[in-house]
Legacy VTK file of the C-alpha trace (Angstrom):
# vtk DataFile Version 3.0
C-alpha trace
ASCII
DATASET POLYDATA
POINTS 552 float
11.895 -33.735 -56.165
8.057 -34.244 -57.028
8.381 -36.976 -54.124
10.291 -34.634 -51.587
7.462 -31.785 -52.077
4.949 -34.412 -51.425
6.588 -35.642 -48.356
7.211 -32.130 -47.084
3.150 -31.181 -47.631
2.168 -34.350 -45.742
4.662 -33.443 -43.030
3.423 -29.961 -42.656
-0.257 -31.564 -42.752
0.594 -33.726 -39.984
2.147 -31.096 -37.732
-0.933 -28.568 -38.690
-3.277 -31.329 -37.845
-1.150 -32.157 -34.295
-0.889 -28.386 -33.455
-4.769 -27.566 -33.902
-5.510 -30.928 -31.838
-3.340 -29.973 -29.278
-5.005 -26.238 -29.013
-8.453 -27.676 -29.146
-7.617 -30.041 -26.212
-5.758 -27.519 -24.259
-8.857 -25.081 -24.743
-11.149 -27.814 -23.096
-9.078 -28.472 -20.217
-8.821 -24.959 -19.429
-12.427 -24.381 -19.350
-12.744 -27.242 -16.864
-9.978 -25.955 -14.881
-12.073 -22.391 -14.685
-15.216 -24.006 -14.097
-14.050 -26.590 -11.227
-11.741 -23.747 -9.493
-13.909 -20.895 -9.542
-13.894 -19.234 -6.268
-11.018 -21.253 -4.834
-8.295 -19.401 -2.751
-5.956 -18.035 -5.332
-2.264 -19.541 -5.032
-0.591 -17.800 -7.904
2.712 -16.336 -6.685
3.964 -13.254 -8.374
7.899 -12.674 -9.110
9.524 -9.256 -8.403
9.961 -9.047 -12.116
5.630 -9.616 -12.597
4.988 -7.106 -9.895
7.547 -4.319 -11.287
5.839 -5.100 -14.827
2.457 -4.510 -13.759
3.004 -1.040 -12.741
3.213 -0.026 -16.326
-0.758 1.027 -16.907
-0.465 2.443 -13.342
2.771 4.911 -14.330
0.987 5.926 -17.750
-2.150 6.920 -15.904
-0.864 8.610 -12.926
-3.035 10.822 -10.963
-2.341 12.699 -7.702
-5.756 10.864 -6.067
-3.710 7.677 -5.966
-2.362 5.734 -2.763
1.183 6.849 -2.477
3.912 3.843 -2.120
4.296 4.334 1.626
0.586 3.651 2.323
0.781 0.909 -0.180
3.571 -0.744 1.508
2.299 -0.223 4.871
-0.787 -2.046 4.151
0.830 -5.043 2.324
-0.775 -4.372 -0.722
1.233 -6.145 -2.907
0.317 -9.468 -1.000
-3.626 -8.558 -1.074
-3.173 -7.683 -4.522
-1.854 -11.114 -5.383
-3.996 -12.815 -3.291
-7.299 -11.056 -5.508
-5.844 -11.184 -8.504
-7.741 -13.857 -10.655
-7.000 -12.004 -14.241
-6.145 -14.112 -17.179
-4.385 -11.301 -19.110
-1.438 -8.821 -18.647
-4.040 -5.938 -19.352
-6.307 -7.167 -16.499
-3.118 -7.835 -14.083
-2.086 -4.057 -14.565
-5.514 -2.661 -14.757
-6.573 -4.488 -11.332
-3.411 -2.934 -9.922
-4.556 0.334 -11.238
-7.781 0.065 -9.576
-6.731 -0.812 -6.266
-4.132 2.350 -6.145
-7.036 4.483 -7.475
-9.840 4.606 -4.703
-12.197 7.244 -5.814
-12.357 10.010 -3.288
-15.635 11.789 -4.254
-19.191 10.641 -4.879
-19.605 7.561 -7.488
-22.376 5.625 -9.136
-21.471 2.250 -8.571
-24.594 0.727 -10.104
-23.170 -0.110 -13.389
-20.015 -1.718 -11.656
-22.221 -4.126 -9.453
-24.483 -4.665 -12.539
-21.501 -6.340 -14.270
-19.700 -7.996 -11.665
-22.881 -9.420 -10.505
-23.933 -10.849 -13.754
-20.260 -12.363 -14.283
-20.798 -13.896 -11.151
-24.297 -15.719 -11.970
-23.638 -16.543 -15.465
-20.949 -19.269 -15.625
-21.064 -19.981 -19.182
-20.641 -16.297 -20.356
-17.945 -15.724 -17.760
-15.752 -18.757 -19.121
-16.205 -17.853 -22.650
-14.741 -14.642 -21.697
-11.931 -15.822 -19.631
-10.869 -18.242 -22.540
-10.338 -15.505 -24.807
-8.877 -13.637 -22.134
-6.346 -16.359 -21.380
-5.737 -16.803 -25.280
-4.493 -13.207 -24.916
-2.125 -13.915 -21.927
0.690 -12.482 -20.626
3.079 -10.278 -22.067
6.032 -12.258 -20.011
7.882 -9.726 -17.694
7.523 -6.512 -20.202
4.518 -4.097 -20.266
3.475 -2.663 -23.296
3.179 0.771 -21.562
6.916 0.780 -20.614
7.668 1.217 -24.567
4.574 2.876 -25.573
6.463 6.297 -24.490
10.065 5.032 -25.923
8.369 4.243 -29.337
10.583 7.412 -30.755
13.874 5.749 -29.463
12.999 2.399 -31.271
15.174 1.733 -34.227
13.991 0.254 -37.396
15.329 -2.854 -38.659
17.749 -2.847 -41.709
15.523 -3.488 -44.477
18.231 -3.783 -47.215
20.044 -6.282 -44.995
17.074 -8.060 -44.794
15.851 -8.286 -47.908
19.368 -9.165 -48.980
19.249 -12.095 -46.642
15.962 -13.608 -48.220
16.654 -12.687 -51.850
19.970 -14.880 -51.529
18.100 -18.064 -51.540
16.237 -17.716 -55.223
19.730 -18.311 -56.950
20.891 -20.858 -54.543
17.307 -22.804 -55.121
17.695 -22.338 -59.104
21.081 -23.917 -58.867
19.287 -26.788 -57.042
17.727 -27.669 -60.475
21.152 -27.968 -61.942
23.352 -29.476 -59.296
21.490 -30.329 -56.347
24.647 -30.573 -54.249
26.006 -27.176 -54.749
22.637 -25.615 -54.522
21.459 -27.297 -50.930
25.208 -26.403 -50.114
24.536 -22.708 -50.552
21.166 -22.656 -49.090
22.978 -24.063 -45.969
25.360 -21.280 -46.065
22.473 -18.404 -46.469
20.484 -20.133 -44.031
23.478 -20.050 -41.067
24.239 -16.115 -42.379
20.529 -15.108 -41.949
20.160 -17.051 -38.502
23.312 -15.057 -37.284
22.396 -11.793 -38.542
18.743 -12.827 -37.482
19.943 -12.974 -33.272
22.094 -9.887 -33.861
18.869 -7.582 -34.854
16.374 -9.388 -32.880
18.212 -8.910 -29.673
17.860 -4.905 -30.337
14.234 -4.698 -30.827
13.311 -8.047 -28.667
11.165 -5.948 -26.209
9.243 -4.187 -28.541
8.799 -7.327 -30.643
7.562 -8.921 -27.270
4.873 -5.939 -26.780
3.923 -6.054 -30.393
2.976 -9.342 -30.101
0.813 -9.129 -27.076
-0.786 -6.022 -28.843
-1.263 -8.601 -31.724
-2.910 -11.114 -29.480
-5.025 -8.512 -28.075
-6.338 -7.269 -31.241
-6.495 -10.809 -32.897
-8.783 -12.127 -29.834
-10.888 -8.840 -29.869
-13.081 -10.367 -32.630
-13.425 -13.789 -30.491
-14.277 -11.345 -27.395
-16.767 -9.261 -29.569
-18.922 -11.968 -30.592
-18.804 -13.558 -27.088
-20.740 -10.327 -25.766
-22.708 -10.152 -29.020
-23.922 -13.529 -28.105
-24.526 -12.897 -24.329
-26.613 -10.527 -22.174
-26.545 -6.636 -22.626
-24.288 -5.945 -20.057
-21.020 -4.994 -22.054
-22.719 -3.998 -25.177
-20.588 -0.542 -24.750
-17.617 -2.114 -24.376
-18.411 -4.098 -27.734
-19.121 -0.820 -29.544
-15.871 0.524 -28.345
-13.770 -2.646 -29.639
-15.395 -2.679 -33.092
-14.605 0.626 -33.715
-11.001 0.306 -32.567
-10.421 -3.046 -33.852
-10.955 -1.690 -37.251
-8.401 0.931 -37.303
-5.714 -1.931 -36.921
-6.488 -3.759 -40.170
-2.863 -2.882 -41.520
-1.388 -3.998 -38.251
-3.082 -7.398 -37.979
-2.468 -8.186 -41.965
-0.221 -11.007 -42.087
1.009 -10.952 -38.528
-0.323 -14.241 -37.422
2.234 -16.049 -39.723
4.979 -13.762 -38.342
4.685 -12.913 -34.727
1.702 -15.392 -33.713
2.693 -16.827 -30.519
2.660 -20.483 -30.666
4.548 -21.465 -27.883
6.385 -24.840 -28.285
3.475 -26.518 -30.382
4.794 -28.031 -33.829
3.627 -25.218 -35.787
5.145 -22.905 -33.604
8.350 -24.502 -33.963
8.256 -24.538 -37.775
7.312 -20.823 -37.727
10.135 -19.850 -35.229
12.581 -21.331 -37.802
10.968 -19.553 -40.828
11.382 -16.648 -38.850
15.023 -17.277 -38.356
15.755 -18.133 -41.925
13.679 -15.500 -43.738
13.586 -12.627 -41.028
9.786 -12.105 -41.774
9.107 -10.672 -38.354
12.328 -8.379 -38.526
10.343 -6.766 -41.920
7.212 -6.557 -40.238
8.355 -4.893 -37.325
8.893 -1.370 -39.409
5.145 -1.528 -40.597
3.961 -2.535 -36.936
5.979 0.202 -35.208
4.513 2.855 -38.077
1.192 1.767 -36.736
1.698 1.525 -33.265
2.835 5.141 -33.556
0.185 6.292 -35.311
-2.405 4.372 -33.215
-0.977 4.834 -29.616
-4.101 6.231 -28.152
-6.100 3.597 -29.742
-3.888 0.694 -27.786
-4.089 2.268 -24.837
-8.203 2.517 -24.931
-8.394 -1.145 -26.319
-6.338 -2.526 -23.418
-8.125 -0.170 -20.782
-11.470 -1.795 -22.026
-9.937 -5.421 -22.156
-8.279 -4.634 -18.635
-11.622 -3.444 -17.372
-13.566 -6.579 -18.562
-10.880 -8.907 -17.050
-10.850 -6.802 -13.871
-14.608 -7.277 -13.433
-14.482 -11.024 -13.615
-11.367 -11.322 -11.118
-13.284 -9.095 -8.417
-16.279 -11.246 -8.529
-14.256 -14.112 -8.444
-12.584 -12.906 -5.688
-15.824 -11.978 -3.400
-16.790 -15.632 -3.935
-13.448 -16.724 -2.573
-14.314 -14.929 0.700
-15.597 -16.020 4.027
-17.749 -12.834 4.214
-17.813 -9.518 2.398
-20.206 -6.671 2.036
-21.166 -3.985 -0.198
-20.180 -0.906 1.514
-22.057 2.230 1.939
-20.123 5.264 0.879
-21.331 8.661 1.450
-20.135 12.021 2.253
-23.037 12.566 4.355
-21.771 10.400 6.888
-19.808 11.765 9.803
-18.319 8.386 11.217
-16.606 5.272 9.745
-18.424 2.441 10.953
-17.080 -1.355 10.294
-18.884 -4.411 11.899
-16.937 -7.575 12.019
-14.197 -6.286 9.907
-11.468 -8.571 8.975
-8.127 -8.638 7.288
-7.571 -10.440 4.160
-4.283 -12.006 4.647
-5.270 -14.083 7.986
-6.637 -17.334 7.179
-8.673 -17.473 10.792
-8.897 -13.661 11.404
-10.801 -12.445 14.484
-13.752 -10.099 13.299
-13.750 -6.482 15.152
-15.906 -3.649 14.911
-15.991 -0.017 15.618
-18.021 3.111 14.906
-15.845 5.842 15.044
-17.263 9.339 14.699
-13.901 11.318 15.986
-10.039 10.114 16.070
-9.025 6.713 17.653
-6.246 5.831 19.994
-5.331 2.477 20.724
-3.066 1.060 23.584
-2.481 -2.563 24.407
0.089 -4.973 24.959
2.867 -6.062 22.683
1.296 -8.305 20.082
-2.283 -7.832 21.147
-3.432 -7.003 17.666
-3.162 -3.066 17.615
-1.153 -3.175 14.526
-3.280 -5.689 12.601
-6.496 -3.835 13.376
-4.929 -0.606 11.826
-4.598 -2.153 8.914
-7.954 -3.821 8.759
-9.599 -0.519 9.174
-7.024 0.639 6.429
-7.439 -2.109 3.907
-11.234 -2.151 3.874
-11.264 1.752 3.125
-9.273 1.108 0.462
-11.268 -1.975 -0.776
-14.592 -0.208 -0.523
-13.233 2.838 -2.442
-11.456 0.774 -5.319
-13.740 -2.623 -6.026
-16.654 -1.636 -4.066
-16.051 -4.702 -1.295
-15.447 -4.783 2.050
-14.286 -7.735 4.035
-17.164 -7.163 6.936
-20.448 -7.704 7.536
-21.333 -3.852 7.287
-19.056 -0.940 6.133
-20.369 2.798 5.997
-18.420 5.834 5.630
-17.896 8.993 3.542
-15.124 9.017 0.556
-11.576 9.213 1.952
-8.312 10.362 1.106
-6.147 7.690 2.612
-2.863 7.617 4.144
-0.978 5.676 6.904
2.321 5.694 8.672
2.762 2.187 9.864
5.674 0.214 8.668
8.582 2.518 8.503
12.240 2.076 7.961
15.572 3.964 7.911
17.511 4.215 5.063
20.975 3.029 4.402
20.873 4.634 1.207
19.594 8.162 1.919
21.376 8.093 5.197
18.066 9.004 6.966
17.409 7.742 10.477
13.754 5.965 11.316
12.912 9.425 12.788
13.422 11.457 10.035
11.726 9.000 7.918
8.689 8.925 10.304
8.340 12.768 10.689
8.225 13.167 6.514
5.773 10.581 6.441
3.706 12.350 9.168
4.359 15.601 7.555
2.501 14.638 4.273
-0.640 13.432 6.153
-0.755 17.155 7.546
0.098 18.527 4.219
-2.918 16.515 2.722
-5.285 17.797 5.231
-4.722 21.260 3.914
-6.046 20.520 0.686
-8.237 17.388 0.824
-11.381 16.701 2.447
-12.207 13.720 4.520
-8.493 12.589 5.157
-8.189 9.336 6.916
-4.836 8.692 8.724
-3.379 5.664 10.401
-0.421 5.930 12.608
1.413 3.021 14.408
3.288 3.768 17.729
3.955 7.768 16.829
7.600 9.280 16.850
9.060 5.885 17.820
12.150 6.836 17.004
12.866 9.519 19.535
13.393 9.734 23.590
10.400 9.168 25.910
9.830 12.912 26.967
9.696 14.495 23.272
8.179 11.527 21.841
5.041 12.085 24.045
5.012 15.976 23.761
5.670 16.075 20.165
2.877 13.280 19.743
0.301 14.880 21.472
0.675 18.056 19.563
0.981 16.313 16.338
-2.176 14.249 17.030
-4.320 16.914 18.345
-3.295 19.124 15.411
-4.638 16.303 12.600
-7.623 16.074 14.709
-7.881 20.035 14.648
-7.727 19.700 10.980
-10.282 17.267 10.659
-8.224 14.070 9.665
-10.077 10.988 11.155
-6.815 9.468 12.937
-6.382 5.874 13.780
-3.088 5.903 16.285
-1.824 3.034 18.200
0.584 3.902 21.082
2.407 2.442 23.786
2.491 5.781 25.435
-0.732 5.540 28.257
-0.001 9.245 28.922
-1.198 10.176 25.413
-4.454 8.482 26.615
-5.105 11.274 29.180
-3.311 14.099 27.051
-5.944 13.658 24.258
-9.093 12.322 26.107
-11.132 15.402 25.068
-10.416 14.755 21.265
-9.643 10.865 20.698
-11.899 7.803 21.610
-9.670 5.608 23.805
-9.679 1.696 22.854
-7.372 -1.097 23.447
-6.459 -4.734 23.181
-5.572 -6.948 25.923
-4.118 -10.094 27.010
-4.954 -13.143 29.116
-2.511 -15.512 31.379
-3.419 -18.936 31.489
-1.002 -21.728 32.290
1.805 -19.405 32.504
1.277 -18.056 28.747
0.241 -14.947 27.414
-3.043 -15.791 25.524
-4.141 -12.834 22.808
-8.187 -12.581 22.127
-7.425 -10.199 19.523
-10.950 -8.102 20.626
-11.190 -4.823 20.423
-12.613 -3.006 23.865
-13.614 0.484 24.953
-11.026 2.613 27.100
-7.516 2.584 27.737
-5.268 -0.353 28.387
-4.743 -1.488 31.942
-1.774 -4.231 31.338
1.388 -5.023 30.269
3.105 -8.160 29.059
6.434 -7.133 28.264
7.999 -8.035 31.712
6.008 -11.097 32.160
7.109 -12.334 28.735
10.796 -12.026 29.753
9.603 -14.041 32.705
7.651 -17.129 30.392
10.811 -17.448 28.574
13.122 -17.760 31.547
15.079 -14.646 31.997
16.641 -14.641 35.580
14.135 -13.817 38.291
16.692 -11.446 39.495
15.946 -9.439 36.744
12.397 -9.809 36.256
12.290 -8.374 40.135
13.908 -5.474 39.279
12.515 -4.717 36.359
9.031 -4.883 38.358
10.594 -2.790 40.985
11.321 0.018 38.651
8.073 0.179 36.545
6.452 0.547 40.158
8.726 3.610 41.023
8.406 5.176 37.620
4.434 5.326 38.086
4.498 6.244 41.612
7.188 9.297 40.581
5.621 9.824 37.292
LINES 1 553
552 0 1 2 3 4 5 6 7 8 9 10 11 12 13 14 15 16 17 18 19 20 21 22 23 24 25 26 27 28 29 30 31 32 33 34 35 36 37 38 39 40 41 42 43 44 45 46 47 48 49 50 51 52 53 54 55 56 57 58 59 60 61 62 63 64 65 66 67 68 69 70 71 72 73 74 75 76 77 78 79 80 81 82 83 84 85 86 87 88 89 90 91 92 93 94 95 96 97 98 99 100 101 102 103 104 105 106 107 108 109 110 111 112 113 114 115 116 117 118 119 120 121 122 123 124 125 126 127 128 129 130 131 132 133 134 135 136 137 138 139 140 141 142 143 144 145 146 147 148 149 150 151 152 153 154 155 156 157 158 159 160 161 162 163 164 165 166 167 168 169 170 171 172 173 174 175 176 177 178 179 180 181 182 183 184 185 186 187 188 189 190 191 192 193 194 195 196 197 198 199 200 201 202 203 204 205 206 207 208 209 210 211 212 213 214 215 216 217 218 219 220 221 222 223 224 225 226 227 228 229 230 231 232 233 234 235 236 237 238 239 240 241 242 243 244 245 246 247 248 249 250 251 252 253 254 255 256 257 258 259 260 261 262 263 264 265 266 267 268 269 270 271 272 273 274 275 276 277 278 279 280 281 282 283 284 285 286 287 288 289 290 291 292 293 294 295 296 297 298 299 300 301 302 303 304 305 306 307 308 309 310 311 312 313 314 315 316 317 318 319 320 321 322 323 324 325 326 327 328 329 330 331 332 333 334 335 336 337 338 339 340 341 342 343 344 345 346 347 348 349 350 351 352 353 354 355 356 357 358 359 360 361 362 363 364 365 366 367 368 369 370 371 372 373 374 375 376 377 378 379 380 381 382 383 384 385 386 387 388 389 390 391 392 393 394 395 396 397 398 399 400 401 402 403 404 405 406 407 408 409 410 411 412 413 414 415 416 417 418 419 420 421 422 423 424 425 426 427 428 429 430 431 432 433 434 435 436 437 438 439 440 441 442 443 444 445 446 447 448 449 450 451 452 453 454 455 456 457 458 459 460 461 462 463 464 465 466 467 468 469 470 471 472 473 474 475 476 477 478 479 480 481 482 483 484 485 486 487 488 489 490 491 492 493 494 495 496 497 498 499 500 501 502 503 504 505 506 507 508 509 510 511 512 513 514 515 516 517 518 519 520 521 522 523 524 525 526 527 528 529 530 531 532 533 534 535 536 537 538 539 540 541 542 543 544 545 546 547 548 549 550 551
């Protein structure tokens, strides 16, 4: 028996040593990766499950100034979020998403934000130490802890009596081993099978909460490391450190013995051993009740500590995104500005974007041929306005504007589920911009192909009335249209700009450069000709266009 114990201890020491060694090697490798790949183009792809889970913090902290779903989807912000997300933890993922959906719409002092972001860019050693701590916190799979904070009252406590009974049964079996080793081991095996069967039954019921508690534990466990890094570093995060120390001290009961119960050691040898210990002893199920009580008691503290951790991760991510861009500027935001000015602005999702500039002191009407760049230009302005007011970063040489409430009606679709036609979806989207102008100052609106879902005569009449009404209400509108009639009808209140194409070697070339004035060329029939449509179709189409222009 003594030999068995000695051999077991030796094996455990080997496992522990191997696990610790692997942990140190992984840490060193990750530090090197952080340093070598800092500022490189982000290639991380987010699954639909991840995109759903990162909304937890945002849903929990919802406020009326957030960018609505229509605008978020119009601007392809999920793709932009993925590209700029260099966070190392779920707390950072969720807080960055919240930040991008929460533009400042009133005067805001960005000095503290800039100080922290810039210092983290300039101090790689300090930044890397924080990133390693955040990496150790990691991600909570496809769960958000915020999805369960509001449902804690629904969580059912595990059966302490059944759990304890399963553990106590081992005692007589172990005693019997001293008298009859065969019978004792047989009983231990039977009780182990019973415990494993009941374990998975209970575990499946509380699994989501266990996952969230594991994440909360990792946050609290690594808080001490983050506090130490901040303490030994520059003064920029000392305020966050003070708050972390205060909150962490309230979770001593939560953390006690938790590392042996819910510590996530992955597939390491020690992790595998602990997984079997949990199955055989139900230690994590017993600890669940204590942790549930503590989370309920300190719900607001959990939110505060996740906010602080997420904010730090977000500072680092924004800094790295700035380094990864070909050009960015610090926006000039002030409500005293009477125009939106952007110089050499570009769209973040385009690899070889053509920069464009505009100084819009009144509404803008864009015309131009198909695929000439109108929609991309609208999205470029809107995205830069949003990034300027959320992460204080403009993808341009210069950006200057007041603080806006941003709305769009760009990439709408009809709905099979609700049975709404495209036109109905479109007029509802436009109505919400008009409603916003009633109670919000400095509304910035983007509209692509106004009322494209109806006939020409009513479209031109209604579009001109709606666009005039928005301008009269003080909305700075950027609208794109194929209806050249609108350029004349709205000439007194809208500045006309256009994109045009060039014909070269029987092909259409788009320079994607914004020009002053209204469009004078078309390419729809030219494209039919280039693609080999029958010459008779081309001839008749051109003749009809000429007749329509003459008769108006």
